[in-house]
N, C-alpha and C positions, 0 to 999 in steps of 0.2 A: 913527757915521760911515757914510754910505751906501757909500763906496768901500772896497774891501777888497783886500789882497794877503796871501796866506798859503801856507805849505807844505802839500801834501797829496799825493794820488796820482791818477794817471789810468790806470785799469784795471791797477792794481798797480805802475805805474811812478812813481817820485818826480817830483813836478810842483810848479810854483809857479802858483797860481791867482790871477787878477785878476777883480774884479767892479766894475762901475760902472753904476748904473741898470739898464736891461734887458740889458746886455751882460755876458758872461763870456768869459774866455780862459784857456788853460792852456799852459804851456811846459815842455818836458822837458829839463832840464839834461844828463842822462846820455846822451841821444840827439841830439847835434848842436845843442842849444838850439832844437829844433824847436818852433815855435808850432803846436801840434797842433790847437787848437780855438779858434774865434771864433764866438760864438753870440749871437743875440737870444732870450733865454729867454721873453720875454713873447709873442712871435709864433711861436716855434718854428722860427726860422731857424738853419740850420747852414751857415755860409758856406764852411768849409773841409772838404775830404775827410778824414774821420777813419777810423782802422783799426777802431775798435770793440773790444770785449773779445775776440771770437773771431779778430781779425786781428792781435793784438799780436805774436805770434811771427813772423809773416811781415814785419810792419813793422820789427821789430828787425833782421831780416836784410837788409831793403832799405828804408831809411827815406827814400827819395827821392821817393815819389809820394803822400805824405800831408802835410797841414799846410803849413808854410813852411820847407823845408830850405834852409840856406845852402850854396852850392857855391863852393869856393875851392881851386884855380882851376876855373872852370865848364866843363862840357860836354866835348867830345872833343879828344884830342891824339894825333896820328898816331904810332902805335907807342909811345906814352907819352913821346915825346921833347919836351923843353921847353928850347930854347936860350935862354940868358939871360946877358947881359954877358960873352960870349965863352966861357961854359961850357955844357955840355950836361947838364941835369938829366934823370934817367930815372925816370919814374913807372911803376908796375905796369900791365900790360895787363889790365884787368878787363872789357873788352868783347871777348872773345876772338873772336867770330864776325866782327868787323870789324877786329880788330887795333888797337884804340884804348884809351887810358886815358879813363875816363869819370867826371866829377863831382868830382874832387878829394878832400879829406880831412877837411873840417870837419864835414860833415853826419852823420858816424858817430862823431865824437869826443865824449868827455865834457867838458862845460864846467863852470865854477865859477859858482855864484850869488854875485855880488858884493854885491848888496843888493836889498831889496824893501821896499815900503811904500806908504802911501796917505795922501792929504790930501783936502781939500774939493774939489779940482779933478779928481783922477785917482788911479788905482792904477797901480803901475809895478814893473818888475823889470829889473835889469841883470845880464847874464851875460858872462863873460870866458873867453877861451882864450888862454893864453900858450904860445908855442912857443920853445924854446931847445934847446941841445944835449942836454938830458936828455929831451926829448919825442919820442915815436915819429914824429911828422910831420916832425921835423928831418931825418930820413934822406932824405926826398924834397924838402923845401923847407928847405935849410940856411941859414935866416935866423932872426934873433931878432926876434920881433914879437908883438904882442897884438891880438886881434880882440875887439871888444865889441859886444853887442847889447842895446839897451834897448827894451822894449815897454811902452807906456802905454795904459790904457783909460780913456775918459771918454765924456761924451755926444756927443763928436765922433768916436766910433769908436775904431779901433785905430791907434796911431802906432808906427812902427818906426824906430829910429835905429841905424845900423851904422857903426862906425868901426874903422880899421886904423892902428896906429902902428908904424913901423919903429924898433925899439929896438937894432938891430945897427949894424954898421960899414960895410956896403955896400948899394948900391941893391938893392931887392927888388921882385918883381912884385906888383902889386895888381890882381888879376883876380878878380871875384866875380859871383855871380848868386843869385837865389832861385827855386827850383823850385816855386813857389806852386801848390797844387792846390785849385782852386775848384769847389765843388759847383754843378752846373747841371742841375736846379734846386736852389736853396737853401731854398725855401719849401715847406712841406707842401701838397699838393694841386695843385702845378704839375708840369709835365712838361718834358722837354727841348725840345719843340716850342714852349713858351712863351718860350724864351730868345732874346734878341737881344744880339749882341756888338759892341762897338766896341774897336778897338785902334789906338793912334797909331803906325802903321807907315809907312815910306817906300817902300823897294824891297826885293825879296826876293833873298837870296843864293842863287846856284845851288850845289847840293850834289852831290857825286859818290856812287857806290854805297856808300861807307863813311861817308856822312853827314858828310863834310868839305867845307868850302867850296872851290870852284874859283877864287875871286877875282872871278868875274863877278857883276854885278848884273842882275837881271831886272825888267822892269816888272810891276806887279801885274795879276793876272787880274781879270776882272769880279767874280768872287766875293770876291776879296781886297779889291778896291776897296769893295765893299759892307761888308766887315768894317771897313775904315778909316772908313766913314761911319756905322757903328752900325746897319746894317740887315741883319745877317747872323746866321744860326744858328752857334753855336760848333761845330756838328757837320755843317756843310754838305758837308764832305769830310774824308777822313782827313788830318790835319796833323801833320807833324813838321818844321816850317818855321822858317826863320831870316830875320829882317828887320832892316833899319836902323830905328832909332827916329826918328820925325819928330813932335816935339811939336805939339800944336794948342792955340791960346790959351795958349801958354807952359807947357803941362803935358804930361807923358808918362804916359799912363794907359790902363787897361783899364776899360771899363764893361760891366756885365752887367745887362740889363734883363729883369725878369719882366713880360711884357705882361699876364698874367692878374692878378697881384697889384698891378700898378702900382707896383713898387718897383725901384730901381736900386742895385746894388752898384758903388761906385767904388773902383778900386785905383790911386791916384796914386803912381807908383813913384819919381818924381824924375827930373830931366833928366840926372843923371850916368850913367844907364844909356843907352848909345848904341845898344844892340841889343835885340831881342826874340827869344826863342824861343817858339813855341807848339806844344803837343803835346796831342792829344785822344784818345790811346789808340785809334786806328783809328776814330774817330767813333762809338764804341759808345754814347755818351750817359752822363749821370750826373755826369761831371766832366771838366775839362780843365785844362791848366797854362799860364797866361800867365807867362812867365819873363823878368823884367827882367834884363839882362845888361850888364856893363861892356864886355866885349870880344867881338870876333868869335870864333866857334869856331875852335880850332887857331891862334889869332893868332900865337904865336911862330914858327910854321912857314909863315906866309903872307907873300909878298913884296909888301906894300902899306905905305904910310906908317903908322907906329905910331899917330899921332893919329887917323887915319881908322878904324882897327880896334880902338881901345881898348887898345892894348898899352902900358899905363901902369905906372909904377913909383914907388916912394917912396924918396927919399934918406934917409940916417940922420937920425932925429929927426922926420921928416915924418909927417903924419897925413892920412888920407883919410876923408871921411864923407859919408853921404847919409841923407835922411829920406824915408820912404814912409808912406802912410796908406791904410787900408781904412775906408770909411764908407758910409752908406746914405742915399739920397734917397727919400722917400716912406714 
């Protein structure tokens, strides 16, 4: 069988590997179910930023800027405060210089491999994280729930399915994002100057000095408009920006085109993600993070309609899910 799914290692870390045609991918159950690698081995393309053997120690300490980490709840919360259903949840302040909680709890947790396998169509793996009163995350998110991630690899690229089920007795928050770290360039022989970025954004959220939204929406600059149209470098300026999502042709996506190689990487994130973050590490080049996000940053502390800012919840027994895909044209 051409498609394969098997247990192995990634620079010494337990991993599940998927293979299909020219593609291979690896996911790390013990480090947040991070999809750490997605590659085209025939053409030498590495689509995601990987830590490499010499970067594993630093990656384990900060697993948020490589591969595809899941953030739950995502991004920043003022003073770690998270009001919900008349209660005030308190998260640790782990961004001390700004006095915020940053990035939630799932991307550093150990997940369980539920199953993996392959058939004629694809290779796939499903990972699960169950939180109840016995789990350390319950201290901060006192709800009973399960989050699952399924990755599948085929000739149509990499498919991601994520779903959250409320298994408790009260309404729970369902706020998540993916801090996807994309190599730019991803092809050998190309440079950052060969890259052109498209991102389906609407308006930009104004942020204060602590990187929390003021609630005001700003029009796009000329450079941001070019990014929306697909004619911009991902490093045209330093970006740590927050936008509303505005699907085009019914799809919410990032496209990264290598003008030298004539190849386009498409990240179709799904329309359930109503916001985008984009971070390019000071426009240094090499990689950037287009981050599909359900909710506005600091949403529980922002006085705007819940539906407008993605402040959504799940009633007991309810399930939320979305599917995304990374694939190549050219």
